[in-house]
N, C-alpha and C positions, 0 to 999 in steps of 0.2 A: 700699935704692930701691922706694919706693908703683910699681905698674903709674901707665903714662897712662892718662887718663879722657877718652874717646870723642862725643863728641856729633854726633848728625849729625840735621839738621833741615833741612824740606822751605822753600825760596822761596818762598813766596805772588805776589812785591813783585817791580819791576825788580832790577838787580845792582846802579847806581848807589842806587838804595831800602836798600837790606838793610846799604849799608859804607856811607852816612850813618847810620840806624838804629843801626848798633852802633855806629859809631866814637863819636856825641855819648854813649854808655853807655858805649861806653872809657873814656872820659877822664873821667869821671868817679868810678866804678872805681878807674885807674891811680889820682886822687890823692887813695880812702882809702886802700889798701892799697899804694902810695907800687911801683903798676911799671910801666914804662915801654914805652909804645904804640910801635910804625914799622911806619909802610905798605911790603907792597912789592908793587907791581902786585894784585891781588886777592885778595895775605895780608894779613890783620894779625898783627902778629908781636909779643908778649909779650915779655916778662923782670921777673925782679924772685925777691927773695927768700922768695915764697911762692909763686910759681910760673911758671914758662914756659910755654909752647906759643906758639899757635897760629890761627887759622880763617880757610880757606879760605872765600871765597866762591866762587859759581854763579849762572847765570840760577834753577835744578832743588833748589841743595840750600845747610846751612852747616852746613860742620864742622872742630869744634874739639878737638884735641886738646891735652890743658894736662900739665902731671905739677904736682906740690907740693914745692914745693922742701923745705928742712930745719929750715921752722919751723911748716911744714905738713901734715905725716911720717900723723898721727893717726887713725887707722876715722870718728874722730867726723871733722874738719878732710874729710877726703873727700865726708866723706856732702853739708857742709851745702856746700860748692866743685859737688859734683851738684848737687843738688835746685836752690840759685841758679842757677844757670846754666839746668839746663833751666827756669826756673820767666820768667826774663827772654828768653832765643828765643821762650818761648809769648808771653812780651805782646808781644816784638820783632818780631816777626814774621806776626805775624799779617793779616790784609788792611786791617783797620779803623782799625788801631794809627797816632798820630802821628807 
């Protein structure tokens, strides 16, 4: 099993706005990749065959930890997830994002 992938991203918007933005994007990704999402307070939990993990939201930052499942264990899979999540965080949590 690969080590978890961890992201720490500054949150320049309100907590509610960050959660709204991430919820909308995560709903689309979850449908595409067959991952279930569930909110538990300020934590978005993700469960599926390709990955498991969570995103913790605060006024200052968003911390995401993901573990790839058996169907996504190659170095390329890890790189694709890392670059995709980082790109999404940069886009979704920019001050001027919709």
